[in-house]
DRENVEX-556842 format. One record per residue (C-alpha): x, y, z; residue number from 1. Coordinates in pm, whole numbers, plus 50000, padded with zeros to 5 digits. Example, Ala and Ser with C-alpha at 12.3 -4.5 7.8 and 13.67 -1.06 7.14 Angstrom:
# residues 2
51230 | 49550 | 50780 | 1
51367 | 49894 | 50714 | 2
END
This chain:
# residues 267
59376 | 38310 | 48988 | 1
59143 | 38161 | 48723 | 2
59235 | 38240 | 48365 | 3
59020 | 38442 | 48125 | 4
58890 | 38129 | 47947 | 5
58758 | 37990 | 48274 | 6
58601 | 38322 | 48374 | 7
58438 | 38364 | 48034 | 8
58295 | 38010 | 48042 | 9
58170 | 38057 | 48398 | 10
58007 | 38392 | 48319 | 11
57848 | 38254 | 48003 | 12
57711 | 37953 | 48188 | 13
57555 | 38176 | 48454 | 14
57392 | 38393 | 48186 | 15
57257 | 38085 | 48009 | 16
57095 | 37947 | 48325 | 17
56945 | 38285 | 48405 | 18
56797 | 38291 | 48054 | 19
56671 | 37930 | 48077 | 20
56543 | 37953 | 48434 | 21
56172 | 38004 | 48364 | 22
56154 | 37728 | 48103 | 23
56346 | 37490 | 48331 | 24
56127 | 37571 | 48632 | 25
55809 | 37526 | 48427 | 26
55928 | 37186 | 48307 | 27
56061 | 37050 | 48638 | 28
55822 | 37225 | 48880 | 29
55767 | 37023 | 49195 | 30
55700 | 36704 | 49000 | 31
56029 | 36659 | 48812 | 32
56067 | 36445 | 48500 | 33
56137 | 36078 | 48431 | 34
56511 | 36123 | 48482 | 35
56450 | 36278 | 48826 | 36
56174 | 36044 | 48938 | 37
56276 | 35707 | 48794 | 38
56653 | 35720 | 48763 | 39
56778 | 35967 | 49025 | 40
56555 | 36031 | 49324 | 41
56504 | 35668 | 49439 | 42
56880 | 35610 | 49444 | 43
56967 | 35946 | 49597 | 44
56703 | 35902 | 49867 | 45
56839 | 35557 | 49953 | 46
57201 | 35678 | 49963 | 47
57122 | 35988 | 50169 | 48
56909 | 35815 | 50436 | 49
56784 | 36157 | 50549 | 50
56688 | 36191 | 50914 | 51
56483 | 36470 | 51074 | 52
56700 | 36753 | 51197 | 53
56999 | 36671 | 50977 | 54
57179 | 36960 | 50808 | 55
57191 | 36904 | 50431 | 56
57375 | 37109 | 50169 | 57
57226 | 37114 | 49818 | 58
57491 | 37248 | 49579 | 59
57381 | 37396 | 49243 | 60
57020 | 37333 | 49344 | 61
56849 | 37475 | 49034 | 62
56483 | 37544 | 49107 | 63
56510 | 37357 | 49440 | 64
56329 | 37039 | 49332 | 65
56542 | 36803 | 49540 | 66
56590 | 37060 | 49817 | 67
56215 | 37046 | 49874 | 68
56209 | 36668 | 49868 | 69
56489 | 36644 | 50123 | 70
56328 | 36909 | 50345 | 71
56005 | 36707 | 50343 | 72
56186 | 36444 | 50554 | 73
56240 | 36703 | 50826 | 74
56598 | 36794 | 50736 | 75
56726 | 37150 | 50743 | 76
56849 | 37234 | 50394 | 77
57094 | 37500 | 50283 | 78
57074 | 37531 | 49905 | 79
57257 | 37748 | 49657 | 80
57291 | 37817 | 49287 | 81
57483 | 38085 | 49097 | 82
57175 | 38169 | 48889 | 83
56983 | 38445 | 49067 | 84
56684 | 38370 | 48844 | 85
56670 | 38004 | 48947 | 86
56699 | 38096 | 49314 | 87
56417 | 38350 | 49273 | 88
56196 | 38079 | 49126 | 89
56299 | 37830 | 49395 | 90
56205 | 38078 | 49668 | 91
55866 | 38132 | 49506 | 92
55782 | 37767 | 49569 | 93
55744 | 37607 | 49911 | 94
56069 | 37678 | 50094 | 95
55981 | 37541 | 50439 | 96
56300 | 37416 | 50600 | 97
56521 | 37558 | 50323 | 98
56758 | 37855 | 50320 | 99
56856 | 37961 | 49967 | 100
57170 | 38150 | 49862 | 101
57293 | 38293 | 49533 | 102
57646 | 38155 | 49538 | 103
57904 | 38041 | 49282 | 104
58027 | 37682 | 49326 | 105
58364 | 37783 | 49177 | 106
58427 | 38034 | 49460 | 107
58586 | 37839 | 49743 | 108
58584 | 38129 | 49988 | 109
58212 | 38188 | 49932 | 110
58143 | 37818 | 49979 | 111
58322 | 37812 | 50314 | 112
58111 | 38106 | 50432 | 113
57820 | 37859 | 50455 | 114
57975 | 37716 | 50772 | 115
58262 | 37475 | 50818 | 116
58178 | 37140 | 50980 | 117
57808 | 37225 | 50958 | 118
57657 | 36960 | 50728 | 119
57582 | 36590 | 50761 | 120
57551 | 36539 | 50386 | 121
57617 | 36738 | 50070 | 122
57423 | 36675 | 49748 | 123
57494 | 36790 | 49395 | 124
57229 | 36659 | 49157 | 125
57299 | 36666 | 48782 | 126
57509 | 36982 | 48794 | 127
57882 | 36905 | 48812 | 128
57900 | 36887 | 48431 | 129
57753 | 37241 | 48418 | 130
58030 | 37385 | 48639 | 131
58339 | 37526 | 48468 | 132
58579 | 37427 | 48747 | 133
58471 | 37171 | 49006 | 134
58799 | 37160 | 49199 | 135
58700 | 37443 | 49440 | 136
58377 | 37259 | 49526 | 137
58562 | 36932 | 49593 | 138
58811 | 37118 | 49813 | 139
58541 | 37303 | 50007 | 140
58291 | 37025 | 50072 | 141
58519 | 36821 | 50303 | 142
58559 | 37136 | 50514 | 143
58184 | 37198 | 50518 | 144
58095 | 36842 | 50621 | 145
58094 | 36701 | 50971 | 146
58338 | 36413 | 51040 | 147
58249 | 36104 | 50837 | 148
58005 | 36314 | 50633 | 149
57910 | 36213 | 50280 | 150
57897 | 36382 | 49941 | 151
57643 | 36243 | 49697 | 152
57640 | 36350 | 49334 | 153
57468 | 36243 | 49015 | 154
57588 | 36290 | 48660 | 155
57499 | 36220 | 48303 | 156
57703 | 35904 | 48254 | 157
58039 | 36022 | 48125 | 158
58101 | 35708 | 47921 | 159
57760 | 35676 | 47753 | 160
57577 | 36009 | 47773 | 161
57819 | 36285 | 47685 | 162
57817 | 36552 | 47416 | 163
57965 | 36315 | 47158 | 164
57701 | 36044 | 47198 | 165
57481 | 35954 | 46902 | 166
57167 | 35745 | 46951 | 167
57112 | 35485 | 46681 | 168
56831 | 35254 | 46577 | 169
56924 | 34988 | 46319 | 170
56723 | 34704 | 46169 | 171
56876 | 34357 | 46148 | 172
56765 | 34013 | 46037 | 173
56798 | 33793 | 46345 | 174
56736 | 33434 | 46235 | 175
56447 | 33538 | 46014 | 176
56305 | 33797 | 46250 | 177
56352 | 34167 | 46167 | 178
56444 | 34348 | 46484 | 179
56543 | 34706 | 46567 | 180
56863 | 34729 | 46767 | 181
56920 | 35046 | 46969 | 182
57271 | 35157 | 47054 | 183
57481 | 35457 | 47150 | 184
57793 | 35558 | 46960 | 185
58063 | 35750 | 47151 | 186
58356 | 35927 | 46987 | 187
58510 | 36116 | 47283 | 188
58560 | 36028 | 47647 | 189
58911 | 36034 | 47797 | 190
59012 | 36398 | 47744 | 191
58802 | 36671 | 47915 | 192
58635 | 36910 | 47670 | 193
58354 | 37163 | 47641 | 194
58055 | 37147 | 47408 | 195
57724 | 37326 | 47363 | 196
57401 | 37136 | 47409 | 197
57045 | 37151 | 47543 | 198
56895 | 36983 | 47847 | 199
56543 | 37064 | 47725 | 200
56442 | 37075 | 47359 | 201
56274 | 37416 | 47389 | 202
56519 | 37599 | 47617 | 203
56603 | 37953 | 47497 | 204
56982 | 37915 | 47496 | 205
57217 | 37617 | 47468 | 206
57439 | 37558 | 47770 | 207
57803 | 37458 | 47797 | 208
57865 | 37099 | 47901 | 209
58200 | 37044 | 48071 | 210
58270 | 36683 | 47981 | 211
58509 | 36484 | 48204 | 212
58587 | 36111 | 48238 | 213
58481 | 35932 | 48555 | 214
58837 | 35915 | 48684 | 215
58842 | 36297 | 48695 | 216
58556 | 36304 | 48947 | 217
58676 | 36010 | 49152 | 218
59035 | 36130 | 49174 | 219
58924 | 36477 | 49288 | 220
58731 | 36308 | 49566 | 221
59022 | 36085 | 49666 | 222
59264 | 36380 | 49668 | 223
59035 | 36563 | 49912 | 224
58991 | 36290 | 50170 | 225
58694 | 36095 | 50036 | 226
58648 | 35726 | 49968 | 227
58386 | 35596 | 49726 | 228
58141 | 35385 | 49924 | 229
57836 | 35362 | 49696 | 230
57795 | 35376 | 49320 | 231
57502 | 35301 | 49089 | 232
57458 | 35327 | 48713 | 233
57092 | 35385 | 48629 | 234
56903 | 35289 | 48312 | 235
56534 | 35299 | 48226 | 236
56359 | 34964 | 48259 | 237
56266 | 34773 | 47947 | 238
55922 | 34882 | 47830 | 239
55951 | 35238 | 47955 | 240
55828 | 35465 | 47678 | 241
56005 | 35784 | 47574 | 242
55876 | 36098 | 47407 | 243
56093 | 36059 | 47098 | 244
56189 | 35736 | 46914 | 245
56559 | 35773 | 46999 | 246
56526 | 35950 | 47335 | 247
56649 | 35770 | 47645 | 248
56391 | 35508 | 47743 | 249
56329 | 35137 | 47770 | 250
56482 | 35067 | 47430 | 251
56817 | 35159 | 47589 | 252
56760 | 34951 | 47903 | 253
57114 | 34807 | 47888 | 254
57282 | 35148 | 47860 | 255
57281 | 35379 | 48165 | 256
57235 | 35750 | 48089 | 257
57309 | 35856 | 48449 | 258
57508 | 35753 | 48754 | 259
57493 | 35830 | 49126 | 260
57800 | 35820 | 49351 | 261
57842 | 35856 | 49726 | 262
58178 | 35960 | 49864 | 263
58245 | 35961 | 50239 | 264
58510 | 36133 | 50447 | 265
58750 | 35886 | 50605 | 266
58817 | 36103 | 50911 | 267
END
């Protein structure tokens, strides 16, 4: 049974996403943002190789942005989130080819009710770090996938873009030329921890980030029958402008703020 600390964190996270749902939906809409459109979707689309008629699971789908994009290729999408408010907003948009559920990714029994051996691919886009306990999801997905099925997930890069990261801009004299050097300072990585933060500057409530090193995610996959068969670290191209001087953008073109991994069942 989960302990009280887990339950409290999970309940608080659900309440936060219910409170932030309208602001998040207004920001992401059907268009997404630069993270979704430049860093994530091109790689996810390439890794998924969606075919018409495929059964796709979208875990922690938020307002359904990527569910709709996958469904546009003719796939049949089953999508869920534990925020009833986000699912309500997702349903209010075009839901052709999509079945939405209000479902908690930490509840293994509820996950299995979606249908064992039903899905060609499972996707979890930028959500694993918002989930208090990801072990039930990693245990359930191999049972939900068809043989040789794949699980694709994206994350804020655990090594460079976690709750301890500080963005820095420093001037230096480089052989007589004054240049601004942009860097990221990290003070925590190896030990999992929780921290409050905001995904959007104007969201009503801060959320809990569940920070974990990369080995945590990979090892959970390996323990549950997956192999890692695709992996990309994604950074904005040089010259890409950002809304704030030290926000992620082209000035950090050598530092990836996100990653995308594909794990595949070996049998």
